[in-house]
C-alpha positions as CSV (number, residue, x, y, z in Angstrom):
1,M,141.1,88.4,191.5
2,A,144.6,88.3,190.0
3,H,143.9,90.3,187.0
4,C,143.6,93.7,187.5
5,Y,142.6,94.9,184.1
6,E,139.4,93.1,184.7
7,R,139.1,94.4,188.2
8,V,139.7,98.1,186.8
9,V,137.1,97.5,184.1
10,V,134.5,96.2,186.6
11,Y,135.2,99.3,189.0
12,A,134.6,101.5,186.6
13,G,131.5,100.0,185.4
14,L,130.3,100.5,189.2
15,L,131.4,103.7,189.1
16,G,129.4,104.7,186.0
17,G,126.4,103.2,187.1
18,G,126.7,100.2,184.7
19,S,125.8,96.3,185.4
20,T,128.6,93.6,184.6
21,G,128.1,90.3,183.1
22,F,130.7,87.7,182.8
23,Y,131.3,85.3,180.2
24,S,130.7,81.4,180.7
25,G,134.3,80.9,181.0
26,N,134.7,78.9,177.4
27,V,136.4,81.3,174.6
28,L,135.0,78.9,172.5
29,N,131.2,80.2,173.6
30,I,131.9,83.8,173.5
31,V,129.5,84.4,170.4
32,D,126.7,82.8,172.6
33,D,127.8,84.8,175.8
34,A,127.5,88.3,174.0
35,Q,124.2,87.5,172.6
36,A,122.7,86.4,176.1
37,L,124.7,89.4,177.7
38,R,124.0,92.2,174.7
39,P,127.2,94.4,176.0
40,S,127.1,98.3,175.4
41,V,131.0,97.8,176.5
42,M,133.3,94.9,175.9
43,A,136.6,94.5,177.5
44,G,139.0,91.9,176.7
45,V,142.6,90.5,175.6
46,P,143.8,89.6,171.9
47,R,142.9,86.1,172.6
48,L,139.6,86.3,173.1
49,F,139.4,89.2,170.3
50,N,141.4,87.0,167.9
51,R,138.6,84.5,168.4
52,I,136.1,86.9,167.3
53,Y,137.8,87.7,164.3
54,D,137.9,84.2,163.1
55,R,134.5,83.7,163.8
56,I,133.5,86.8,161.8
57,A,135.7,86.5,159.4
58,A,134.6,82.9,158.7
59,A,131.2,84.0,157.9
60,T,132.3,87.2,156.1
61,I,135.5,87.7,154.0
62,R,136.2,83.7,154.2
63,A,132.7,83.1,152.9
64,P,132.2,80.9,149.6
65,G,130.2,82.6,146.9
66,L,128.3,85.6,146.7
67,T,128.0,86.4,150.4
68,G,132.2,86.1,150.4
69,V,132.1,88.5,147.6
70,I,129.9,91.3,148.6
71,A,131.5,90.9,152.5
72,R,135.4,91.3,150.9
73,T,133.9,94.4,148.9
74,A,132.4,95.9,152.2
75,I,135.1,95.5,154.5
76,K,137.8,96.8,151.5
77,Q,135.6,99.9,151.4
78,K,135.4,100.3,155.1
79,L,138.8,99.8,155.7
80,E,139.6,102.5,152.9
81,R,137.5,105.3,154.4
82,L,138.8,104.5,157.8
83,E,142.2,104.9,156.7
84,A,141.3,108.3,155.1
85,G,140.0,109.5,158.4
86,Q,136.0,109.0,157.6
87,G,135.2,106.7,160.4
88,F,134.3,103.0,160.9
89,K,130.4,103.7,159.4
90,H,129.1,103.3,156.1
91,A,125.4,103.9,155.1
92,L,125.4,101.0,152.3
93,W,127.8,98.5,153.8
94,D,126.6,98.6,157.1
95,R,123.1,98.2,156.1
96,I,123.6,95.3,154.3
97,V,126.7,93.3,155.9
98,C,127.9,94.9,159.3
99,N,124.5,95.5,161.1
100,K,123.8,91.9,160.9
101,V,127.5,90.9,162.4
102,R,127.1,93.3,164.9
103,E,123.6,91.6,166.0
104,V,125.1,88.7,166.3
105,F,127.0,90.2,169.2
106,G,123.8,91.6,171.0
107,G,123.4,95.0,168.4
108,R,124.7,97.6,171.3
109,L,128.2,97.5,171.2
110,E,129.3,101.1,171.5
111,L,133.1,99.8,172.9
112,L,135.5,97.4,172.6
113,I,138.8,97.5,175.0
114,S,141.8,95.5,174.5
115,G,144.9,95.1,177.2
116,S,147.0,92.7,178.5
117,A,149.0,91.8,175.2
118,P,149.3,93.6,172.2
119,I,146.6,92.9,169.5
120,D,147.4,93.0,165.7
121,H,146.3,96.2,164.3
122,K,144.8,94.6,161.1
123,V,142.3,92.4,163.7
124,L,141.6,95.5,165.5
125,N,140.7,97.8,162.5
126,F,138.6,94.6,161.2
127,L,136.7,94.6,164.3
128,R,136.1,98.3,164.4
129,I,134.4,98.3,160.9
130,A,132.6,95.0,161.2
131,L,130.9,95.5,164.5
132,V,130.7,99.0,163.6
133,T,132.1,100.2,167.0
134,T,135.1,102.2,168.7
135,F,137.6,100.0,169.6
136,I,140.9,101.3,172.2
137,E,143.9,99.6,173.2
138,G,145.2,100.6,176.6
139,Y,148.6,99.4,178.1
140,A,149.8,98.9,181.5
141,S,150.5,95.9,184.3
142,T,149.0,94.7,187.4
143,E,152.2,96.6,189.2
144,C,150.6,100.0,188.0
145,N,147.3,99.1,188.8
146,A,146.3,98.4,185.1
147,T,146.8,102.3,184.3
148,A,149.3,103.4,182.1
149,T,148.4,104.3,178.3
150,A,145.3,104.1,176.0
151,S,144.5,105.4,172.3
152,A,142.2,107.8,171.8
153,I,138.6,107.0,170.9
154,D,138.5,108.6,167.7
155,D,142.0,106.8,166.6
156,R,142.0,105.0,163.3
157,R,145.1,103.6,162.9
158,G,145.9,100.9,165.5
159,G,149.4,99.2,166.0
160,H,150.0,101.3,169.2
161,V,148.8,101.5,172.8
162,G,148.2,105.1,172.5
163,V,149.4,108.1,175.0
164,P,150.1,108.2,178.8
165,Y,147.1,108.9,180.9
166,A,147.1,112.2,182.7
167,G,149.7,111.6,186.1
168,V,151.6,108.8,184.5
169,D,155.1,109.5,183.3
170,I,156.7,107.5,180.6
171,R,160.4,107.1,180.0
172,L,162.5,104.8,177.6
173,R,165.5,103.3,179.1
174,D,168.3,102.1,176.9
175,V,168.7,98.2,175.7
176,P,172.0,98.4,173.6
177,E,172.5,94.8,173.6
178,M,169.1,94.3,171.5
179,G,170.3,97.4,169.5
180,Y,167.4,100.0,171.0
181,L,168.5,103.2,172.3
182,A,166.4,106.2,173.5
183,T,168.6,108.6,171.1
184,D,167.3,106.5,167.8
185,T,165.8,108.8,165.2
186,P,163.2,109.4,164.2
187,C,161.4,107.4,166.9
188,P,163.0,106.7,170.2
189,R,163.2,103.3,171.3
190,G,164.1,101.5,174.9
191,E,162.4,99.4,177.8
192,V,159.4,101.3,179.2
193,L,159.6,102.6,182.7
194,I,156.8,104.0,184.6
195,R,156.3,106.5,187.0
196,A,153.2,107.6,188.6
197,K,151.2,107.8,192.4
198,H,149.2,104.7,191.7
199,L,152.5,102.1,191.5
200,F,152.8,98.9,193.6
201,K,153.9,99.2,197.2
202,G,155.9,95.7,196.3
203,Y,155.5,92.1,195.8
204,Y,154.0,90.4,199.2
205,K,157.1,89.6,201.6
206,D,159.5,89.7,198.8
207,A,161.8,92.6,199.1
208,E,164.2,91.5,196.4
209,K,161.7,91.0,193.7
210,T,160.5,94.2,194.4
211,R,164.1,95.9,194.1
212,A,164.6,94.1,191.0
213,A,161.1,95.6,189.8
214,M,162.2,99.4,190.3
215,D,164.7,101.7,189.3
216,G,164.4,104.6,191.8
217,D,160.7,105.7,191.2
218,W,160.1,104.2,188.1
219,L,158.7,100.9,187.3
220,I,160.6,98.3,185.0
221,T,158.2,96.7,182.9
222,G,160.0,94.5,180.7
223,D,158.6,95.5,177.6
224,I,160.3,97.6,174.5
225,G,158.7,100.4,173.5
226,Q,159.0,103.1,170.6
227,F,157.4,106.5,170.7
228,E,156.2,107.1,167.2
229,E,156.5,110.5,165.8
230,D,152.7,111.7,166.6
231,G,153.4,110.7,170.5
232,N,151.9,107.2,170.9
233,L,153.9,104.3,172.6
234,K,154.2,101.2,170.5
235,I,155.3,98.0,172.1
236,I,157.6,96.2,169.6
237,D,159.6,93.6,171.7
238,R,159.7,91.9,175.1
239,R,163.0,92.0,177.2
240,K,162.1,89.3,179.8
241,N,161.4,86.8,177.0
242,I,164.0,86.8,174.4
243,L,165.5,83.9,173.5
244,K,169.3,83.5,171.9
245,L,169.5,80.9,169.0
246,A,172.7,78.7,168.4
247,Q,173.6,81.2,165.4
248,G,173.6,84.3,167.9
249,E,169.9,85.6,166.8
250,Y,167.8,87.1,169.3
251,V,164.2,85.9,169.0
252,A,161.1,87.7,170.9
253,V,159.2,84.8,171.3
254,E,155.9,86.5,172.6
255,F,155.9,88.5,169.4
256,L,156.0,85.7,167.2
257,E,153.3,84.0,169.1
258,T,151.1,86.8,168.7
259,V,152.1,86.9,164.7
260,Y,151.5,83.0,164.3
261,S,148.1,83.4,166.3
262,R,147.0,85.2,163.5
263,C,146.4,81.9,161.7
264,P,142.4,81.0,161.8
265,F,143.3,77.1,162.6
266,V,145.1,78.1,165.8
267,L,143.7,78.5,169.0
268,N,146.7,78.4,171.1
269,I,150.6,78.4,170.4
270,F,153.4,78.0,172.2
271,V,157.0,78.9,170.3
272,H,160.4,77.7,171.7
273,G,163.7,78.2,170.8
274,D,167.2,76.5,172.6
275,S,170.7,78.6,172.6
276,L,172.0,75.2,171.4
277,Q,169.6,75.0,168.3
278,S,169.2,77.2,165.1
279,K,165.5,76.8,164.7
280,L,162.1,77.6,166.1
281,I,159.7,75.0,166.9
282,A,156.1,75.2,168.2
283,V,153.3,73.3,170.1
284,V,149.8,74.4,168.4
285,V,146.7,73.8,169.6
286,P,144.2,74.0,166.7
287,D,140.9,75.9,166.9
288,P,138.0,73.1,166.3
289,E,135.6,75.6,164.8
290,T,138.1,76.4,161.7
291,F,140.6,73.1,161.7
292,L,138.3,70.3,162.0
293,P,136.6,71.1,158.7
294,W,140.0,72.2,157.1
295,A,141.8,68.9,158.2
296,R,139.1,66.5,157.4
297,S,138.9,67.9,153.6
298,I,142.8,67.3,153.5
299,L,142.1,64.2,154.3
300,D,138.8,63.5,152.8
301,N,137.4,61.9,156.0
302,Q,134.6,63.7,157.4
303,D,134.6,61.3,160.5
304,A,138.1,61.9,161.8
305,D,138.3,63.5,165.3
306,M,140.4,66.2,166.7
307,K,143.1,63.5,168.5
308,Q,143.0,61.7,164.8
309,L,143.8,64.7,162.9
310,C,146.3,66.3,165.2
311,G,148.1,62.7,165.1
312,N,148.4,62.7,161.3
313,K,151.4,64.1,159.7
314,Q,149.7,65.1,156.3
315,V,147.5,67.3,158.5
316,A,150.5,68.3,160.6
317,D,152.7,69.3,157.3
318,A,149.7,71.2,155.8
319,L,149.5,73.1,159.3
320,L,153.4,74.1,159.4
321,A,153.0,75.2,155.7
322,E,150.2,77.7,156.8
323,L,152.0,79.2,159.6
324,S,155.3,79.5,157.6
325,K,153.4,81.4,154.8
326,L,151.7,83.6,157.3
327,G,155.1,84.1,158.6
328,K,156.6,85.0,155.4
329,E,153.7,87.3,154.7
330,S,154.3,88.9,158.2
331,K,157.9,89.9,157.1
332,L,159.4,87.6,159.8
333,Q,163.1,86.9,159.3
334,G,164.2,83.5,158.2
335,F,165.1,82.3,161.6
336,E,161.9,83.5,163.1
337,I,159.7,80.9,160.5
338,I,158.8,77.6,162.8
339,R,160.4,74.6,161.3
340,S,158.3,72.0,163.4
341,I,155.3,71.7,165.1
342,H,153.5,69.1,167.2
343,C,149.8,69.7,166.9
344,E,148.1,69.4,170.6
345,P,144.1,68.6,170.9
346,E,144.2,69.7,174.3
347,P,144.1,73.5,174.7
348,F,145.9,75.1,177.1
349,D,144.1,76.1,180.6
350,V,144.6,77.3,184.1
351,E,143.3,74.6,186.0
352,G,143.8,71.3,183.9
353,N,147.2,71.2,182.2
354,K,147.9,74.3,184.2
355,L,149.9,76.0,181.2
356,L,148.1,79.5,181.7
357,T,147.7,81.8,184.5
358,P,144.9,83.4,186.1
359,T,145.4,86.1,183.6
360,F,145.6,83.5,180.7
361,K,149.1,84.3,180.1
362,L,151.6,81.4,179.1
363,K,153.8,80.1,181.4
364,R,156.8,79.2,179.4
365,N,158.6,77.3,181.8
366,V,155.9,75.0,183.0
367,A,154.9,74.7,179.1
368,K,158.6,73.9,178.2
369,D,158.8,71.0,180.8
370,Y,155.1,69.6,180.2
371,Y,156.1,69.5,176.1
372,R,159.8,68.1,176.7
373,K,159.5,64.8,174.9
374,Q,157.5,66.8,171.9
375,I,160.1,69.3,171.7
376,D,162.8,66.8,171.5
377,D,161.1,64.9,169.2
378,M,160.8,68.1,167.1
379,Y,164.5,69.0,167.2
380,Q,165.2,64.9,166.5
381,R,163.3,65.5,163.2
382,I,164.8,68.5,162.2
383,S,168.3,67.0,162.5
384,K,167.4,64.6,159.9
385,D,165.9,66.9,157.3
């Protein structure tokens, strides 16, 4: 009930005469759920689609031997066709590779929808061609009933959240302290404000919070957007979750979590910084499916369990090296590279450790208190290096 995005999708399905299936509740079982449900439309969040991407990539482009060679060739050629505006289908490679992948997810997919947080455009385009289906990304919030922008059905670029729906106005407000101005050229940048008839009336019995969320008729989102030259809106930063490090650099931790989540060994990640510290640290929950065989090979111990591997310094150092490599490949600034990690065997969840909201967003302040000892230990280790 808390997830307005999911409710809107369910309502649309009912209005369209469709039936709705729900996954089992465990993201690790998403492939089994898809095989049981055989969906034609699948809506989710980046955390879910990153998981699907890892599963498909492990069986295709990261596979050893001839299977991997064929898959990498197929994906490369299909991506080139997609970028050239020739669509996500290919007569040869779909028959040899992609239709088999498509069958793993029920074989009936016609549309994937991502929302709730920005999805990496590489993941988006990979799933478009690997699953041979349309994939769109939307942007909104519960306060505007999950309806603000969406990418076009025939879009092939990715990396943006599309254009406003009919009846929705969007403007950008200057954020000079972060260097974002609506007068920036060629692409205006600033905090995203939304105006529409379907905006919320306010927070329940909280007039002060309601006033803080509005600028006249405009909803203040806290997101930093950029209008591309073709009119698409791109979410490039987050005003509400900006950290200032000891040397004065501003860091958008949610953006960094999105980047580092692309590591195939990562299931959950909490990036943390402190105004009294000059470096970033992170709590990382490894993905059992990819992490276990990789970590066991490092120690040459096939019997080691998740807890043993997470507590091993050699494994933690190797995982930190993978994250650092990914950060550099993603062209992050030096101060945005994680310098120390704590490997956590228990995933973040809603009911157990209560580190996630019902909409699967990280409760950053709760996580900071929950991992206080580990955070202090990581900064202590950094100070000794």
